[in-house]
N, C-alpha and C positions, 0 to 999 in steps of 0.2 A: 524315312530316308536314312542311310547309314552315314554317320559324321565322319569326315576324313580323319585319319589318324596322323596328321602331320606333326602335332606336339609330341616330342618323345616321351612315352610313359615311363613311369618309375620301374626299376628292376625288382620284380617280385619273386625271383626264383630261389632265394634263400631267406632264412628267418631274419628278422631285424635284430640288431643288438639290444640287450636289456637296457631299459631306461632307468634313470635315477628317480625319476618322479613322473607321476601321471598328472595331466591338468585336472583340476578338481571335478569338473562335469563328467569326466570319464568313469569316475568311480561308481556311478549309477547304472553304467551300461552293462548289458549281459557280457559274460566272459568271451563269448564268441565274437561279438561285435568289437570289444577292446582289442583283441588279438588281429582282427581284420583291419582295424584303424591303424594300428602299429605297421602293418604291412603296407597299407595303402600310402602311408607318408614316409616310407622307407626308414622308419624308426626315428624319425626326427620330432622331438618333443615341441619345438615350435610349431610345426605343421599340425601336429595333434591338437595342440591347444587351440588353434584356429578352426580345425575341422569339426571337433566335437560339438560346439554350440551351433554349427550350421546344419547339423543332421536333422532331417524331419523326424517325427515321432515313429514312422513306420521304419526308417533307417536305424534309428536308435535303438529299436526293438529286434532288428534282424529280419523283419519281414520284407524289406526291400533292400536291393543291393546298394553298396556304398557308391559314391561318385568314383569315377576313374580318371577323369581328364584333370591334369594338374591345376588348371585354372579354377576348376570346382573345388579343389581339395584345400589349397591354401593360397587364395589370391592375394592376400596382404602380403605373405612372405615373398611371393614371386615379384609383387610390385616393388618391394625394397630392394630385392636382388637385381632387378632389371634396371632400377635407377643408378645403382652402384656401376653396372656394366655399361651403361649408357655414357658414363663419365670417362670411360676409357677412350684411347685413341681409335680411329677407324680400323686401322690395320689389326690391332689387337682384337677388336670385336669381330673381325672377319675370321680370324684364326679360331677364336672361340666358338663361332657358329659352325665352321667347318668341322671341328672337332666334336661338337655336340651331335652333329647330324651323322657323323661316322660312328659313334659309339652307341647310339640308342635309337629305336627300340631294340635292335639287333646290332652287336659289334661287327663291323665289316672290315675293319683293320685296314683301311684305305688311306688314312690321313697322311702318313709320310709320302705315299706316291702322289697324292692329290697336291700336297705342298710343292713337290718338286715339278709337277706337271704345270702348275700355275705360277712357279717362280716365286713363291711367297717367302718372306723373310721371318723365320720363327724368332728372331731376337725381339720381335714386337710383343712376345708372350711376357717379357720382363715387367711390362706395366701390370699385367694381370697378376703376376706373383707379388709384386709390391702392394697391390691392392688386397692381397689374402684371398683371391678368387680362384686361382688355378696356377699351375706351373707346368714346365716342360718335363716330361719323362721320356724313358727310354723308347716307348712305343708310340708316344703322342702326347696329348695333353691330359693332365691329371687335375679334375676339378675337386674343389673343396668338398663338395657333397652333391647328391643327386639333384637338389633343388637348384644349385648354382648352374648346373649343367643345362637344366630345363629353362632357367631364365637366359642363359646364354642363347639358346636355340630361339626363344620367343622374342628376344629383342630385335633379331633380324626382321626386316621387311619380308613380306611374301615373296616378293621377286628374288631377293637375296637368298632366301632358303631354297627356291627352286633352282637357282644358279649353283649353289653348292652341291645339292643333290645330283644335278646333271654332271658336275666335275667328278664327284665320286663315281658315278655310273661309268664315266668314260675311263677311269683307271682300272675298274674291276674286271679284268680280262683273264684272270687266271683260272685254272682247272678247278672245278667245284664253286666257283664264285658266281655263277648264274643267277641264283635266287636273290643274292645281295645286290647284284647289278639291276635285276628287275625291281627290287625294292626302291632303290634310288630312282630309277626311270619313273615309277609310279609316283613317288614323292615330288619329282620335278615336272610332272605334267601340269599344265595350266587348267585342265578341266576334265570332264568324263571322256573315256576312250575305251571303246569295246576291245580294241587289240591289246591294250595294256592289261585290262581285267583278264583276258584269257591268259596272257603271259604270267601274271602274278598268281592267277589260280593254279595254273600248272606248276609254278615254282613253290606253292604252298603245298601241293601234293608231294612234290619231291622232298621237301624239308620234313613233312610228316612222316614220310616212309623211312627217312634216315633217323627217326626219333627225335628230331628237333622241333617239337610241338609248339614251343613258345614263338619260334620263328615262323612256323606254319600259320599260327594265328595272326601274327602281324601282317604277313603276306596276303592271307585271305581277307583280312579286314580292309587293307588297301585296295584289294581288288573289288570288293563290294562297294568301296567309296567311289571307285571310277566306273563301275559298271553302269551303262546308260539304260539297259533293259531291267525293269522291275522284278521280273521272276528270277533273272540271273542274279540280280543283286540280293534277293532274298535267300537264293540258294547259297550264295558265297558267304552271306552273313551268318547262316546257319552252320556252315562249315567252320567258320572263324569262332562261333560260340562253341562248337565242339572241341576245337583245338584248345580254346581257352580254358575250358572245363577240365579237360584231361592234363593240362599243363599246371593245373592248381590255381588258376586265377578265377575264382568262383564268382566275384562281383562282375567282372567284365563279361563272363559267360551269361550271367542272368540278364544283364543289360541287352546284350546282343540277342538273346533268345526273346526278349520281350518284342523285338521287331519283326519276328517271323513267326509262322504257325508250322510247327514240327512236332509230331507227337513223340518221335523217339528222344528228341532232346528235352521236350517238356517232362517226358516220363522219367528220364535219368535224373533231371534237376529235382523233380519232386520226390523221387526215391532217396536223395541225399539230403534234401533240405525242405521237404514239404509233406503233404499228407500221402501216406503209403498206399492208401487205397486208390487215390487218384493216380498215383504213379502206376499202379497195376493196370489200371483201365487203359491209360494212354500207351503203355508199353505193349499191351496186347494188341491194341489197335495198330501199333507200329509194326508188330510182326506181321500181321496180315497184309499191311501196304508193302512191306518188304518183299513179299512173295507174290505180289500182284493181286491179292485178295481185296475184298471190301473192307470197310472199317469194322465190320462186325466179325471179321476172321472167318466167314464162311465161303471159302473158295470152292467152286464146283470141281469135283474130282472127275478124272476122266473115267471112260466106261469100265476099265479094268479095276477102278478103285484105288489105284496108285496115284500119288501126287505127280504133277508134271515135273520134268527135269528143269533145272534152273542153273544159272551160272555160279560158280563157286563163291564168288564174292557176295552175291545175293543170300545164298545159302548160310554164309558165315555171319552176315548181318542179322539175319532172322535168328540164328541160334543164339548170337551174343544178346540181342533183345529178350529173347526168351528166357535166358539166364538171369537178366535183370528182373524181368517179370516174376520169376521164381523167388528172387530175393525179396521182392516187395510183398509177395504172398507170405514168405517165410517171416518176414519182420511183422506183418500184421497178426500172424497166428492164425489166419483165416483158411481153414482146410477147403472150404467150398471153392475158394479162388484158386488153390494148388490144382484142385480137380479140373477146373476150368482151364487153366493153363495147359495141362496135359491133354485135354480134349481138343484144344485149338492146334497144339503141336501135331496131334495124330491127324486131324483133319487136313492140315497144310503140308504134311510130310517134312516137318521141320524136326531135325535131331533133338531130342529131349536132353537136358543136363541130367546126369545121374542122380543129382540131388532132387530134382523135381520128381521123377518116377519113384525114387527110393522114398522120398517123403510121403508122397501120395500112398504107396503101399504100407508104409509104417502106420500112417494115420488110419488106414482102413483095417489094421490088424493083420496084414499079410507079412508078417515078420520075416519069414524065410525069403520071400521074394525081395523085401526091402534090403535084407542082408546083401544079397547077390548084386542088386542094382547099386547100392551104396560102395560095396566093395569095388566094382568097376570104376565108379567116379573116383574113390580114394587112390586108385592105382595110377591115375593120370597126374602124378606129381614129380616127374622128372625134371631136371635142371634146364632152365632157359625157356620154359613153357610159357604159355599166354598166362598172365596174372590172373584173369578171371577164372580160367580153368584150374589153376593152382588153388585159388581161394575156395572154389567149390569142393575140390578134392580134400582141402582141410576140413571144410564143414562136414563132408561125408565121414571122414576119418574120426572126427569128434563124436559124431553120432554112433560110430561103431565102437567107441572106446579105444581106438588106436592113436593114443596122444603123441606118440613118437612120430608116427608118420604125419600126423596133423602139424606138429612143430616143424617138420621138414618141409611140408608143403608151404607153410606160411613164410618161413624165411626165404625160401626160393620165390615166392610170389613178390614179396617186397623187393628182393634183388632184381627180379626181372622188371618189375614197374620202374624202378629206378634207372635201370639200363635202357628202357624204351622211352624214358623222358616223360612218364605219366605218374607223377608224385601224387595224383588224386587217389591213387589205388593204394598208396602205401598205408594210410591209417586203417583201412579196412584189413589188410593183411596183418598189421600189427595187432589189431583187435583180436582176431582169432589165434594169433600167437600167444597172446596173453591168456587166452583161455586154456591153451595147451599148457603153458607154464604153470598156470594155478592148479590144474588137475595133476600135475606131475610133481607137486610139493616144492615148486620153486616160486613162491609168492612175490619175493623181492624182485626176481626177473620179470614177472608177469606185471607187477606194479609198474616198474620202470618203462616196460614196453607200452602199457596203457597210457601212462602219463605222456610219453612222447607222442603217441597217437593222438591224444586228446588235443594237444596243441596243433599238431598238423591238421586234424579234422577241423578245428576252429579257424586255422589259417586259410584252408582251401574252401571254406565256405559249406562244409558238410556237417550241418547242425544235427541231422539225424544220426550220423555216425558218432558224433560227440555225445549224444544222448545214451547210446549203446555203451560208450566208454565210461560215462559216469556210473552207469549200472554195474559195469564190470569192476570199477574202482570201489564202489561200495561194497561189493563182495570181498575185495582184498582188504578193505577197512575192518570189515566184520572179522575176518580171520586173523588180523593182527591187533584186534581188540580196540581200534580207533572208533570208539561209539559215536562221538560227535561227527567225525567225518563220514561215517557210514550213513548215519541219518540224514546229513546235509546232502551228500551225493545221490542218496535213494530219493529223497524228496525232489531234488532237481530233475533227475531222470524221470521219475514218475508223472510230474507235473508236465514236462515237455511231451512225453511219450502219449500220454492220455489224450492230449490236445490234437495229436497227429495221427492216431490210430496205430501206434507201435507197440504192439502187444508183447514182442520179445523183450525189449528193455524194461517195460512196465513190470512183467513178471520176474526179470532177473533182480530188479531192484527190490521187489517183495521177498524174493528168495533170499537176498542178502540181509534184510531186517530179520527175516526168520532165523537165519543162521547165528546172527548176533543174539538173538533171544535164546536160542538152543545153547550156544556156548557160554551163556551167563546164567544158566539155569531157570530162564523163564519159559519153562516147557509148555505151559498152557497158551501163551502168547505165539510161541513158534508154531504150535499145532493149529491154532486159529488161523495165522497168515498163510500157512501151507494148504490148509484145507480150503481156504478161499480162493486159492488159484484154480481149483476144480470148477468153480462157479462162474470164473470170469470168461466172457465171450472174446471174440477177436477184437484186437485193438486195446484190450484191457488185460488179457492174459495169454498164455501160451501153452499149448499141450506138450510141447518138447520140454520146457522148463519144469512144468508140473511132474512130467515123467522123471526128469533127471533129479529133482528134489525128493523123490519117493523115499530114499533111505533115511534122509533126514526127517521126513514126515513120520515115517514108522517109528523112529526113536522118540520123537516128541509125543506121538500119540501113546506109545507105551508107557512113558513117564507119566502121563496124565490119567492112565488107566482106560483110555478110550481106543480100543483096537479093531473095532467092527469095520470102519472105513479103511483103516490101515492094512487089514488083511486083504481086502479087495484090490487096493492099490498095489500091494506087494505081488499079488497073484499075476497081475498084468505085467509088472516090472520083471518077475521071474521068467515069465514066458519070452519077453524080449531078450533077457540075458541068455536064456537057453538057445535063442535063435542065433544071435550074433556070435556067441562063444567068446566074448571078451573076458579075459580073466578078471579084470577089475569089476565089471558088472556082475559077473558070476559071484564074486567075492562079497560085493555089497548085498546081493540077493541072500547069500548064505547068512550074512550078518543080520539082516531083517528077519530071517528065519529063526535066528538065535533069540533075537529080541522078543519074538512072539511066541516062543517056546517056554513052558513052565520049568522052573527049577533047574536041575541037573541036565535035563534034555537039551538045554541051550549049549552045553559045553562042547559036544561034538560038532555042532553048527559053527561055533567060533573057530574051532581048529581048522574046519574046512575052509572057512572064509580067510584065515591066515595063510594056509597053504596056497590058496588061490591068488591072494595078493602078493605072494613072493614071486609070481610069474607076471605081474601087472606093473603099472607105472604110477599109480595113484598113491604116492607114499604118504600123503596127508590123511586120506581115508584109512590106509593101513594103521596109522597111528591112532585114529579114533576107534578102529576096531579093537586095538589092543587096550585102549582105555576102557572100553565097554566090557570086553572080556575080563580085564583085571578087576573091574567092579563086580561082575558077576562071580567071579572066583572068590572074592572077599566075602560075599554074602554067603557063599557056600562053604566058607571056612577053609578054603583051600590057600592058606596064607603065603607059602613060598612061591608057587607059581603066580599067585596074584601079584607079589611084589615084583617078580620079574617082568611080568607084562606091563605093570604101571611105570617102572622105571624106563623101560623101553620107550613107552609112549611118551613119557616126560622129556626124554632126551630129544626125541623127534620134534616135539612141540617147541622146545626151547630152540632148536636148530631152524625151524620155520619161522620163528618169530610170532608165535600164536599165544600170547600170555594167558588168555582166558582159558584155553584148553589145558595149557600147562597147569593153571591153578586147579582145574578139575582134577588133574592127575596127582597133584600135591595133596589135595583134600582126601583123596582115596588112600594115599600112602599114610597120611596122618591117621586116618580110621583104623589102619593096620598097626599103628604105633611105630612106624618106620619114619625117619627122617628123610626128606627128599634129598636126591643127589646134588652136590654142588656143581656149579659149571666148571668145566675142565680149566686147568691152569692156563693162563695166557689168553683166555677167551674174553676176559673182562674188559672190553673196549666199548666205545660209543656204539660200534656197529652192532654188537650183541646185546647191549642194554637197552636200545631203542627200537621201536618198531620201524618198519620200512618207511612210512609216512613221515614219522618223527625224524628220522634220520634225514630224509630229503629236505625237511624244513630246517633242521639244524644246520646243514651244509650250506645252505642258502643264507641263513642268518650269520653264519660264521664268515661268509663272503662279503658281508656288509649289507645285504638286501633288508629293506624295511618290511614290517609286517604287511603293509599294503601292497608292496611289490611282490612279496612271496605269494600273496593272496591271488594277485593278478596272474601270476605264472601257473599256479596250481588249480585255478578255477575254483577256488574257495573263498569264504568270506574272511575278512580280517579277523573277526571275532574267533573264528575256528583256528586260525594261525596262532593267535594269542593263547588259546587253549592248549595248542600243540607245544608251544614253547614253555608254557609252565610245566607241562608234562616232562618236557626234556629236562628242564632245570631240576625237577624234583627226582627224576631218575638218575641223573648224573651228579646230583649233590652239589649244585653250583648256584651262584647268585647273579652273575653278570655274563654279558656277551664276550667280555674279555676271557674269561675262563672257558667260555665255550670254544672260542677259537683255539685255544691251547689244547683242549681235550680233542677236538677234531683233528687237529694236525698230529697229535701223538697217536691217534687211532689210525690215521693213514700211514704213518711211519712204521707202525708195528704190523701192517698188513690188514688191520681191521676193517678198512673202508673198501 
């Protein structure tokens, strides 16, 4: 049975404020659980200190959703506040109850009208102000905090609560106030009512259509609580769970989903926070049911072989679910399941996402077909489009090497998701935006996007998305030479990914470690890691990542003298590059050809690569090509051109904040007997001397955050933060946080921040 939602829940639509300290038991919780605890208690450290010891082992590990009812979150805190409110005069308590009922779970802005209709005297609020609990504001009552508001509501008797809800419903007669009137009518009902359940269900759909998904969830949940029919109640609860998920309330969505059997809902939740293989199976089953087929997706086709016509809404639902199934197969790296999704779509007459058909063609080696299919998908990136379509456009563009279009699609996807009231989609959009920023030589922007997305993924209960972002941040850390962070994030990502069949982040984390090895001269280790990607099956590796890492593998293999497998890998990469005609892919293929060519034969290939880089967007890889070309020219004793190439690479690496690569360029310049160029005048600020991660840690420390607080916010261990700060102090030549505050402020004033 669905529990009535009479106690007004906490507002979870915005991030909680940073806290000065965590309760001691919370330090052992996974980062995702810590973030969700903060959101669940509205950022209140008293409530957090009470909730954390009450969590079950499964809740503390993230396996089960957190409590959502206030009485389960912080009963002692509520008891204390209720006692203070009971000490107030009756008239004061009534006003506080009326205000609390008006404000949450959705603000209905009816308090002033209700006060006038009931002829209540607001001077009674003076007692609440004197007690430090609430005060009168321009639009009604301002409570000290969310927990005081909840206590004010729960202090009222059930009959008093129903009375104030009925009063509020009576005064809500304005245009567009129908959903809120329905909410209060439902909350004021003495028991189940089929008529009210229908009214609230319709109000929920109206709110959802207007992009007010949080309100839709509240209305649907209340409808489920009032519905006397078990099947209708389950349907409404499933709708409420869907609204809760899309609005970013992952814990509530999972709790509601546990009450119903819904493959589509189970599949989406598993895709974002469970086993990706199970998610795929549930989603494919849901596609079949969406078009009236059996659970196995084998619908009988009419005699002509074409799928029967169906309503547009049903077709849209099936297409949306198929897109999610495609993501599940993509995340596992299971080509067999991608082909299965394509076969199901063909049997049922469901439009295939371009990414699905394009990936199947690519993995089958039909590269020209893949190019056309992915180009069609990438072209669907107009402003204001469906966020899922835009994200798939970004995926297709990334596969084609069109990073500018990918960046555009991801920015539009995030904007569209926010405009539609679906924050749950924003972290995924930011993830692919981070990839686009990384490839185009903007690691700081990419790292900022990924760090923001990581917090949002944790807050909305998307642990699988957080795993992807940990792997992406490991790659950023490898580029910026933060070896400790790279290894920690890669280990976190791989441990989580391997347990849930997520081959994509597992492979990306492996690539990050390999790139760290490559940029620090550990070529044999890099080659071994990248070679291992070819042997990993679904859930452990990923063919797309293995393919994208080919240029780095060729470089590592050449450095170790083992080129046999590298030549085979390059041949396939070259065929792809030739098919998609991406300047960046063609440039990297030419670079591989140069690395594999003997002596002076490499020079023309390097020149071809740089000519192609000039038409592409992967500036970081262009700099690596210049580094490798400069090194080859030095060995061929072409000193003048070697110097020019190496100085150009060094300047680029310094601007990217890639010290390991910059150190390789300086080593090559020293071998030429040439001093490395100094940094431009005026550029010696904390922004230029620190890596992106170090600068982020330094700013937080300068703002007064402790090491433990910084670790909590960045999903790192306190030991790693301590390592970062030691590096910050060493690079800046300082010994105290007071000096750090001054230097950060000076850097901001000079424009360095």
